[in-house]
Every structure is written in structure tokens, then in C-alpha cells.
Backbone as a printed PyTorch tensor [residue, N CA C, xyz], in Angstrom:
tensor([[[  3.5440, -21.2830, -50.0550],
         [  3.1390, -22.6200, -49.8740],
         [  1.6190, -22.6100, -49.3290]],

        [[  0.8340, -23.1690, -50.2020],
         [ -0.5860, -23.1110, -49.6590],
         [ -0.9670, -24.4460, -48.7680]],

        [[ -1.7990, -24.2210, -47.8890],
         [ -2.0980, -25.1440, -46.9330],
         [ -3.3890, -25.9850, -47.5330]],

        [[ -3.2870, -27.3420, -47.5430],
         [ -4.5470, -28.1320, -48.1510],
         [ -5.7010, -27.7760, -47.3500]],

        [[ -6.8180, -27.7380, -48.1230],
         [ -8.1730, -27.4980, -47.3610],
         [ -8.3670, -28.5990, -46.4290]],

        [[ -9.1140, -28.2610, -45.4560],
         [ -9.8610, -29.3420, -44.4510],
         [-11.0790, -29.8540, -45.2120]],

        [[-11.1150, -31.2790, -45.1310],
         [-12.1690, -32.0160, -45.8370],
         [-13.3050, -32.1450, -44.7130]],

        [[-14.4180, -31.5440, -45.1210],
         [-15.6000, -31.7050, -44.0700],
         [-16.7240, -32.2760, -44.7040]],

        [[-17.2590, -33.5510, -44.3970],
         [-18.2440, -34.0810, -44.7830],
         [-19.5350, -33.6180, -44.1910]],

        [[-20.5090, -33.3330, -45.0240],
         [-21.8090, -32.9440, -44.4810],
         [-23.0130, -33.8870, -44.8650]],

        [[-23.5140, -34.6500, -43.9160],
         [-24.7020, -35.6550, -44.3780],
         [-25.8840, -35.2100, -43.8770]],

        [[-26.8360, -35.2180, -44.8060],
         [-28.3920, -35.0260, -44.6580],
         [-29.0170, -35.5980, -45.8500]],

        [[-30.2620, -36.1120, -45.6350],
         [-31.0480, -36.6090, -46.7760],
         [-31.7560, -35.2820, -47.3850]],

        [[-31.5880, -34.1870, -46.5680],
         [-32.3000, -32.8960, -46.9670],
         [-31.1660, -31.8560, -47.5820]],

        [[-31.2400, -31.5420, -48.7650],
         [-30.2510, -30.8300, -49.4070],
         [-30.2690, -29.3030, -48.8530]],

        [[-31.4180, -28.8340, -48.3950],
         [-31.4170, -27.6410, -47.6260],
         [-30.6710, -27.5250, -46.4270]],

        [[-30.7080, -28.5810, -45.6430],
         [-29.8880, -28.8000, -44.4770],
         [-28.3840, -28.7530, -44.8090]],

        [[-28.0290, -29.4000, -45.6910],
         [-26.4670, -29.4790, -46.1400],
         [-26.2410, -27.9610, -46.5650]],

        [[-27.0860, -27.2910, -47.2080],
         [-26.6960, -26.0040, -47.7030],
         [-26.8370, -24.9970, -46.4960]],

        [[-27.5770, -25.1650, -45.5890],
         [-27.5990, -24.2820, -44.4400],
         [-26.1880, -24.4530, -43.5360]],

        [[-25.7350, -25.6600, -43.6910],
         [-24.3700, -25.8720, -42.8820],
         [-23.3640, -25.2770, -43.6290]],

        [[-23.3000, -25.3170, -44.9650],
         [-22.4150, -24.7370, -45.6250],
         [-22.4280, -23.2730, -45.6060]],

        [[-23.4600, -22.7300, -45.7030],
         [-23.6200, -21.1110, -45.6860],
         [-23.3470, -20.7210, -44.2290]],

        [[-23.6560, -21.4290, -43.1650],
         [-23.3140, -20.9030, -41.7710],
         [-21.7470, -20.9510, -41.6190]],

        [[-21.2370, -21.8250, -42.2620],
         [-19.6810, -22.1900, -41.9760],
         [-18.8580, -21.2380, -42.9820]],

        [[-19.3080, -21.1530, -44.1840],
         [-18.5560, -20.6790, -45.2630],
         [-17.2770, -21.3930, -45.5480]],

        [[-16.4640, -20.6800, -46.5150],
         [-15.2310, -21.2880, -46.9030],
         [-14.2210, -21.4370, -45.8840]],

        [[-14.2700, -20.5620, -44.8350],
         [-13.1270, -20.4970, -43.8120],
         [-13.7230, -20.0170, -42.5480]],

        [[-14.1720, -20.9040, -41.6370],
         [-14.9500, -20.4300, -40.3490],
         [-14.0630, -19.7070, -39.3510]],

        [[-12.5900, -19.7340, -39.6620],
         [-11.8710, -18.8730, -38.6930],
         [-10.5150, -18.7000, -39.4010]],

        [[ -9.9810, -17.5010, -39.2810],
         [ -8.8510, -17.0710, -40.0360],
         [ -7.7730, -17.8530, -39.6930]],

        [[ -7.5530, -18.6010, -38.6200],
         [ -6.5120, -19.3830, -38.2420],
         [ -6.3630, -20.8230, -39.0130]],

        [[ -7.6710, -21.1760, -39.5990],
         [ -7.7830, -22.4570, -40.1460],
         [ -7.7360, -22.4080, -41.6450]],

        [[ -7.2050, -23.5820, -42.2010],
         [ -7.2720, -23.5230, -43.7570],
         [ -8.7290, -23.5090, -44.2090]],

        [[ -8.8240, -23.2180, -45.5620],
         [-10.1120, -23.3390, -46.1050],
         [-10.9220, -24.7260, -46.0000]],

        [[-12.1910, -24.7450, -46.0620],
         [-12.8610, -26.0400, -45.9900],
         [-13.3660, -26.4740, -47.3920]],

        [[-12.9800, -27.7150, -47.5970],
         [-13.5590, -28.3840, -48.9250],
         [-14.8800, -29.2800, -48.4050]],

        [[-15.9880, -28.9740, -48.8610],
         [-17.1330, -29.6920, -48.3910],
         [-17.3240, -30.9480, -49.2900]],

        [[-17.8990, -32.0390, -48.6700],
         [-18.2830, -33.3000, -49.2630],
         [-19.6520, -33.6010, -48.9570]],

        [[-20.5980, -33.2490, -49.7230],
         [-22.0060, -33.2800, -49.6590],
         [-22.4500, -34.7470, -49.7970]],

        [[-23.1140, -35.2250, -49.0120],
         [-23.6250, -36.6650, -48.8320],
         [-24.9960, -36.8330, -48.4660]],

        [[-25.8450, -37.5570, -49.2140],
         [-27.1800, -37.8150, -48.8750],
         [-27.5930, -39.1790, -48.4010]],

        [[-26.6170, -40.1130, -48.5700],
         [-27.0090, -41.5520, -48.0900],
         [-26.0480, -42.0650, -47.1800]],

        [[-26.4740, -42.8640, -46.2890],
         [-25.5090, -43.6390, -45.2680],
         [-24.4310, -44.3940, -45.9410]],

        [[-24.6460, -45.1600, -47.0250],
         [-23.6260, -46.0000, -47.5920],
         [-22.3970, -45.0730, -48.0250]],

        [[-22.7720, -43.8760, -48.6200],
         [-21.6560, -42.9070, -49.2000],
         [-21.0200, -42.4230, -47.9560]],

        [[-21.6510, -42.0470, -46.6920],
         [-20.9870, -41.6870, -45.6490],
         [-19.9450, -42.6360, -45.2140]],

        [[-20.2730, -43.8510, -44.9530],
         [-19.3030, -44.9290, -44.6380],
         [-18.2790, -45.1740, -45.5460]],

        [[-18.5790, -45.1160, -46.8880],
         [-17.5460, -45.2510, -47.9030],
         [-16.3990, -44.0860, -47.8260]],

        [[-16.8200, -42.8790, -47.7120],
         [-15.9100, -41.7630, -47.4440],
         [-15.1620, -41.8760, -46.2230]],

        [[-15.7410, -42.2890, -45.1810],
         [-15.0280, -42.3720, -43.8110],
         [-13.9910, -43.5710, -44.0420]],

        [[-14.3760, -44.6730, -44.4830],
         [-13.5440, -45.9590, -44.6960],
         [-12.3560, -45.4650, -45.5100]],

        [[-12.5450, -44.6480, -46.5790],
         [-11.2960, -44.2790, -47.3380],
         [-10.3160, -43.3860, -46.9000]],

        [[-10.7930, -42.6440, -45.6150],
         [ -9.9960, -41.8170, -44.8560],
         [ -9.9440, -40.3480, -45.6340]],

        [[ -9.1490, -39.4540, -44.9900],
         [ -9.0400, -38.1800, -45.4540],
         [-10.1660, -37.1600, -45.0610]],

        [[-10.9900, -37.6240, -44.2210],
         [-12.0370, -36.5460, -43.8050],
         [-11.5460, -36.0220, -42.4730]],

        [[-11.5730, -34.7170, -42.3110],
         [-11.2130, -34.0940, -40.9980],
         [-12.4120, -33.8850, -40.0500]],

        [[-13.5540, -33.7090, -40.6680],
         [-14.7840, -33.7690, -39.6520],
         [-15.9370, -34.2710, -40.4440]],

        [[-16.9290, -34.7680, -39.6370],
         [-18.1160, -35.3430, -40.2980],
         [-19.2340, -34.6460, -39.5010]],

        [[-20.1070, -34.1150, -40.1820],
         [-21.2580, -33.3130, -39.6410],
         [-22.4500, -34.1440, -40.1670]],

        [[-23.1680, -34.8900, -39.1760],
         [-24.1360, -35.7580, -39.5280],
         [-25.4730, -35.1610, -38.9910]],

        [[-26.6150, -35.2070, -39.8140],
         [-27.8920, -34.7450, -39.3870],
         [-28.5470, -35.7480, -38.7490]],

        [[-28.8620, -35.7600, -37.3870],
         [-29.5370, -36.6720, -36.5330],
         [-31.0030, -36.8490, -36.9870]],

        [[-31.5640, -35.9930, -37.8800],
         [-32.9650, -36.0510, -38.2610],
         [-33.0470, -36.6550, -39.6100]],

        [[-32.0130, -37.1150, -40.3290],
         [-32.0680, -37.6090, -41.7100],
         [-32.6680, -38.8760, -41.4020]],

        [[-33.3080, -39.2450, -42.6950],
         [-33.9160, -40.5520, -42.9290],
         [-33.5960, -41.2770, -44.0390]],

        [[-33.5260, -42.5860, -44.2580],
         [-33.9940, -43.4560, -43.1740],
         [-32.8450, -43.6990, -42.1020]],

        [[-31.5410, -43.2620, -42.3850],
         [-30.5470, -43.4110, -41.3560],
         [-30.2620, -42.1000, -40.8120]],

        [[-30.4960, -42.1340, -39.4690],
         [-30.1990, -40.9020, -38.7270],
         [-28.6570, -40.7340, -38.4280]],

        [[-28.1940, -39.5330, -38.2750],
         [-26.8750, -39.2560, -38.0380],
         [-26.3210, -39.7510, -36.7350]],

        [[-27.1030, -39.9280, -35.6780],
         [-26.6160, -40.4300, -34.4200],
         [-26.3000, -41.9250, -34.5220]],

        [[-27.0810, -42.8080, -35.2220],
         [-26.7900, -44.1070, -35.3320],
         [-25.6320, -44.3990, -36.2160]],

        [[-25.4710, -43.5250, -37.3320],
         [-24.1500, -43.6350, -38.1530],
         [-23.0490, -43.2490, -37.3500]],

        [[-23.0280, -42.1570, -36.5590],
         [-22.0460, -41.8140, -35.6300],
         [-21.4940, -42.8910, -34.7380]],

        [[-22.5520, -43.4790, -34.2470],
         [-22.1870, -44.8230, -33.3070],
         [-21.4270, -45.7490, -34.2010]],

        [[-22.0560, -45.9990, -35.2780],
         [-21.4190, -47.2140, -36.1860],
         [-19.9710, -46.7390, -36.5300]],

        [[-19.7100, -45.5530, -36.9190],
         [-18.4500, -45.1670, -37.4350],
         [-17.5200, -45.0700, -36.2250]],

        [[-17.8380, -44.6440, -34.9920],
         [-16.9730, -44.7310, -33.8350],
         [-16.5470, -46.2570, -33.3890]],

        [[-17.5550, -46.9590, -33.6310],
         [-17.2820, -48.4510, -33.2490],
         [-16.4160, -49.0920, -34.2350]],

        [[-16.5970, -48.8050, -35.5410],
         [-15.8120, -49.5640, -36.5520],
         [-14.7500, -48.8950, -37.3600]],

        [[-14.4480, -47.6930, -37.2800],
         [-13.3360, -47.0480, -37.8120],
         [-12.1390, -46.5860, -36.9570]],

        [[-11.0470, -47.1170, -37.0780],
         [ -9.9490, -46.8220, -36.3400],
         [ -9.4510, -45.3410, -36.7710]],

        [[ -9.2710, -44.4970, -35.7130],
         [ -8.8610, -43.0510, -35.8440],
         [ -9.9460, -42.2780, -36.6920]],

        [[-11.1740, -42.5720, -36.1960],
         [-12.4030, -41.9400, -36.7960],
         [-12.2780, -40.3840, -36.5870]],

        [[-12.4660, -39.5940, -37.4260],
         [-12.3770, -38.1080, -37.2680],
         [-13.5190, -37.6150, -36.3290]],

        [[-13.3900, -36.4480, -35.7830],
         [-14.4120, -35.9050, -34.8770],
         [-15.7770, -35.9330, -35.7250]],

        [[-16.8250, -36.0420, -35.0200],
         [-18.1720, -36.1300, -35.4020],
         [-18.9530, -34.9140, -34.7300]],

        [[-19.7540, -34.1970, -35.5830],
         [-20.6810, -33.2650, -34.9100],
         [-22.1430, -33.7910, -35.4070]],

        [[-23.0250, -33.9020, -34.3820],
         [-24.4110, -34.2770, -34.8400],
         [-25.2830, -33.0310, -34.7640]],

        [[-26.2280, -32.9710, -35.7250],
         [-27.2680, -31.9600, -35.7970],
         [-28.4620, -32.6110, -35.0990]],

        [[-28.8270, -32.0880, -33.9830],
         [-30.0760, -32.7630, -33.2550],
         [-31.3460, -32.1630, -33.4040]],

        [[-32.3550, -32.8610, -33.2010],
         [-33.7210, -32.1530, -33.4390],
         [-33.9770, -31.1560, -32.4940]],

        [[-33.5280, -31.5110, -31.2530],
         [-33.9200, -30.4880, -30.0610],
         [-32.6910, -30.4130, -29.2840]],

        [[-32.5060, -29.2080, -28.5370],
         [-31.4120, -29.1120, -27.6340],
         [-31.4010, -30.2710, -26.5990]],

        [[-32.5160, -30.6450, -26.2180],
         [-32.5960, -31.8080, -25.2220],
         [-32.0930, -33.1590, -25.6520]],

        [[-31.8430, -33.1590, -27.0440],
         [-31.4920, -34.6000, -27.5460],
         [-29.8810, -34.7600, -27.4270]],

        [[-29.2980, -33.7480, -26.8530],
         [-27.8950, -33.8050, -26.5540],
         [-27.3620, -35.1240, -25.9220]],

        [[-28.1120, -35.6590, -25.1220],
         [-27.7320, -37.0330, -24.3870],
         [-27.6570, -38.0120, -25.4380]],

        [[-28.5540, -38.0350, -26.5260],
         [-28.4200, -39.0590, -27.5430],
         [-27.1010, -38.8570, -28.2470]],

        [[-26.7040, -37.5870, -28.6340],
         [-25.5200, -37.3990, -29.3220],
         [-24.3290, -38.0720, -28.4820]],

        [[-24.4550, -37.7390, -27.0920],
         [-23.3030, -38.2740, -26.2660],
         [-23.3370, -39.8470, -26.3670]],

        [[-24.4000, -40.4110, -26.4980],
         [-24.6140, -41.9930, -26.6250],
         [-23.9380, -42.4350, -27.9680]],

        [[-24.1530, -41.6130, -28.9930],
         [-23.5580, -41.8750, -30.2930],
         [-22.1120, -41.6290, -30.3550]],

        [[-21.5370, -41.1280, -29.2750],
         [-20.0370, -40.8580, -29.1880],
         [-19.6190, -39.8550, -30.0260]],

        [[-20.5030, -38.9440, -30.5460],
         [-20.1610, -37.7310, -31.2520],
         [-19.4290, -36.6910, -30.3910]],

        [[-18.4990, -36.1050, -30.8130],
         [-17.7610, -35.0720, -29.9990],
         [-18.5260, -33.7980, -29.6600]],

        [[-19.4590, -33.4120, -30.5670],
         [-20.3250, -32.2930, -30.3460],
         [-21.6660, -32.3890, -31.0250]],

        [[-22.6920, -31.7030, -30.5010],
         [-23.9950, -31.5460, -31.0390],
         [-24.4660, -30.2500, -31.0260]],

        [[-25.1320, -29.9000, -32.1850],
         [-25.7590, -28.5170, -32.3450],
         [-27.2940, -28.7780, -32.7810]],

        [[-28.1590, -28.1550, -32.0260],
         [-29.5750, -28.4170, -32.4670],
         [-30.0630, -27.6330, -33.6800]],

        [[-31.1580, -28.0910, -34.2730],
         [-31.8730, -27.3810, -35.2490],
         [-32.7930, -26.5480, -34.5020]],

        [[-33.2430, -25.4300, -35.0440],
         [-32.6760, -24.6590, -36.0860],
         [-31.1490, -24.2550, -35.8850]],

        [[-30.5380, -24.4540, -36.9890],
         [-28.9870, -24.0940, -36.7780],
         [-28.7730, -22.6290, -36.5350]],

        [[-28.0060, -22.3860, -35.3890],
         [-27.5440, -21.1260, -35.1440],
         [-25.9360, -21.0390, -35.7200]],

        [[-25.7910, -20.1510, -36.7540],
         [-24.5950, -20.1540, -37.3560],
         [-23.3030, -19.8930, -36.4000]],

        [[-23.4750, -19.0680, -35.3520],
         [-22.4110, -18.9140, -34.5660],
         [-22.2180, -20.1070, -33.5780]],

        [[-23.1420, -20.8050, -33.0480],
         [-22.9750, -21.9800, -32.2410],
         [-22.3480, -23.0740, -33.1250]],

        [[-22.8330, -23.2430, -34.3020],
         [-22.2620, -24.3240, -35.3660],
         [-20.7570, -23.9400, -35.6100]],

        [[-20.4700, -22.7270, -36.0130],
         [-19.1170, -22.3230, -36.2530],
         [-18.2070, -22.4460, -35.0280]],

        [[-18.6240, -22.2210, -33.8400],
         [-17.6650, -22.4540, -32.6810],
         [-17.4560, -23.7370, -32.5110]],

        [[-18.4960, -24.7740, -32.7740],
         [-18.1670, -26.1550, -32.3870],
         [-17.4300, -26.6600, -33.4320]],

        [[-17.5790, -26.3020, -34.7370],
         [-16.7470, -26.8830, -35.7160],
         [-15.2630, -26.2880, -35.7040]],

        [[-15.1370, -25.1340, -35.3050],
         [-13.7190, -24.5990, -35.1930],
         [-13.0280, -25.3420, -34.0770]],

        [[-13.7150, -25.6190, -33.0490],
         [-13.1650, -26.3860, -31.8440],
         [-12.7270, -27.8070, -32.3510]],

        [[-13.6520, -28.4070, -33.0750],
         [-13.3200, -29.8020, -33.4210],
         [-12.2110, -29.8010, -34.4460]],

        [[-12.1540, -28.9990, -35.4370],
         [-11.0330, -28.8630, -36.3150],
         [ -9.6930, -28.5260, -35.7090]],

        [[ -9.6880, -27.6890, -34.6930],
         [ -8.4800, -27.3370, -34.1850],
         [ -7.8660, -28.6050, -33.4180]],

        [[ -8.7680, -29.2840, -32.8390],
         [ -8.3930, -30.5180, -32.3200],
         [ -7.7450, -31.5510, -33.2320]],

        [[ -8.4690, -31.7270, -34.3420],
         [ -8.0800, -32.5360, -35.3470],
         [ -6.7220, -32.2730, -35.9360]],

        [[ -6.5270, -30.9160, -36.2620],
         [ -5.1770, -30.3730, -36.6530],
         [ -4.0390, -30.7310, -35.6300]],

        [[ -4.3230, -30.4280, -34.4260],
         [ -3.2970, -30.5310, -33.3770],
         [ -3.0120, -32.0830, -33.1530]],

        [[ -3.7350, -32.9220, -33.6070],
         [ -3.6330, -34.3050, -33.2980],
         [ -2.4930, -35.0680, -34.1330]]])
């Protein structure tokens, strides 16, 4: 019996940022977790559409995206979606962590992305989601 993949939405208007996230995490960021199926998204309306539909285990939102930043989207999602999945925000600087807290994101990782820091945060959030 195979375990269904975890669905991770990655939002950024910059395709290279989305690619860096996918490369940093790989198909399976930890042996104890199922594989990841990525949903690449470049616009805010599509983020909201996917989260409204459900079935997303984690959303990774680029706080530096334009015209809609990931922190504003995170706040909106947490305010409007019942049982919203965990959200990780990619911040412009480490000092922007307070903004991520305001957005109600469960975690924040700064640019430039450190693959180990990103993987550790994602694994912790996915474990929380699986155990819920």
C-alpha cells in the first residue's frame, strides 16, 4: 500500500524562487514522510482557489512576491479559511520574522534560502499536519 503524496503549494511570482524551494526540499525531505507533490503557483487568485478547494498540506508563500506578497496572502488565508493548512513564509530578511508572525504563518525562512533551514521548517510543519 502506497502512502499518498503530501501536497505542498509553492507561491512566488518568480519561477526561480519556486524552483529553489523545490530543489532545496526534493521529492522527500525526510524518510519518515511521504513524497511531496508540488503545486507551483504564480498568482494570488490561484493560491486562494487551491486553498479554498482543500487538499493542500502546506503552503509556502514568498513574502517578496509582487503584486501580492506572501505575508498578506497568509493573513487573508488564516482569516478566511477554516482548517487552513500550515503556512511558511519566505521573508526578505531574517529581521522580517515579526511580519511573518503578524501574518499568522507558522514558520518563516529568510532569503537567500538555506536548504537545511527550509527543510527543517517544512518537515516540522508537515509532521504537525500529519498528526492533526
